[in-house]
C-alpha positions, 0 to 999 in steps of 0.5 A: 548580445554577442560576446567575445569568447573568454581567454583561458590565459587570465583576466588581463588578456581577456580585457585586451581581447575585449577591447580589440573585439570592440574596436573591430566591431566599431570599424565594421560599423563605420565601414557599413555607414560609409557604404550606405552614405555613398550617392546612388546613380539616378534612376532612369525611366524604363521603356516597356515595349512589350506589346503583343505582337510587338511591331517595333521591328516592322515599324521602324526601318532602322533598328536604332530608331526604337533605341533612340526613341527610348533614350529620348523618352528617358531623357524627358523623364529625367528632366521632368522629375528633377530629383534623383530621390524620386523613382519615375513610374515605368512607361506602360505599353498602353502609353504607346500607339503604333500607326498600323502602316508603320510610319510612326510611333506615338507616345502619349505625354498627357492623356486626353478626356472623353472618347470622341476623336476627330473625324471628316470635317472636324476643325482641329485646333492644335499646338505643334513643335519640332516639325520641319519646315515644309511639313505643312504644319506651322510651329505653334498654334494652328487650325486644320480641317480633317479631310479638307485642305492642301495641308494634307497633300504631302507626306507630313500632312498624311501622317499628322492626319493619322495621328489626330484621328487617334487622339482625344481632346486635350491629348499631348503626344510625341511622334517618332517617325521611322525616317527621322530617328532624331528628337521626336515631334510634339503635337497637342490636340487642344479642341475640335468640332464634331465631324462625321465618319465616311459611312455617315455621308450620303452618296451625293456627298461622297461623290462630291468629295471624290470629285474634289479629290480627283480635280486636285490630284489632276492639278498635282499630276500636271504640276509634276507631283505624282506622289501628291496626286496618288494620295488624292486619287487614293482618297477619292477611291476610298470614298467611292468604294463605300458606295453600293456596286457597281459604283460611279464610272469615275472609279475606272478613271481614278484607277487608271490615273492612279496607275499613271502616278505609280508608273512615275513613282517606279511602282510597276506592280501596283500600276498593273494592279490598278489597271486590272481594276480599271479594266475589270470595269471597262475592258476596252479602256485604252489608257488602262491597257497602255499603262498595264502594257508599260507596267508589264514590260517593266516587270519583264512580262514581255508577252503580256506587255505585247498583248496589251499594246497590240490591243491598244493599236487595234482600236487606235492604230495611230497611237504613237505612244503605244507604237513606240512602247511596242517597238521597245518591247520587241527589241527587248524580246529579241535581246532576251532571245539572243541571250538565251540562244547564246546560253544554250550554245555554251551549254551544249556546244 
């Protein structure tokens, strides 16, 4: 035990020093006790986003999306634990799943069991909360079939289907969408029936499904929904691309139809690529030539646009759409030439 130093002035002074030293020691002990009894801040859950490579910057278009997701997940953790004396387990990187196309981040709340996941034709019983009106997924319990039905036509249907394809039976998850940085949406896959992968289908089954997708895409296009039509045409092409070459002739029409959708959606570069694929299979396909000419004009490639439109008129001289588009391209070319000439005069004048 530590003792105070002795006082050479006498026993009385030593006794007083002893009392003063003990008083200071007691004060220090009381101060330490008060500090240890002060309430501590409640613990917060740690969101560990260290995934290699970390696609958060690519996935969420808005940087604050990941921060809001982290804050939301921490809030849910505080509610679930309740007592501040219990320290929650940090969120593991394996609890997060990033959709490859960057459309959403999935956080697993309750892990499912087994290894099987929904496939084409699987009838899924799901429980959904927080999805907006018009998403195609009603609040609460519902049943949907993977790969079939009008519920897949919108943006939400495509996202929900991608999420379900990554879930096991009994899994509960939260979805944070890049364009919806508010509260996440919750989805539970309660059960599903056995489905099949696309490679398990025979050629006739794939062609039949592709015809259904093409027909539905045409209906949507005529109804003024090029985005939904493009999804249908894209799904039909993915089915037919798995068939041995050269594949059915429907592929040419699907590429040309997809190009029409892409032009209306303001995607001339993609439209030109779709037309290229159609013309590789059928070089004289007039609709593909015309649409590629329109796409090239939108991209400013006037010579290529003129060549495609002239080919259309060589085969069909009375094609009014091609005539009008070629006239626009010629006028645009004259304006470019005039602008170039004016610039040269200023440079050398």
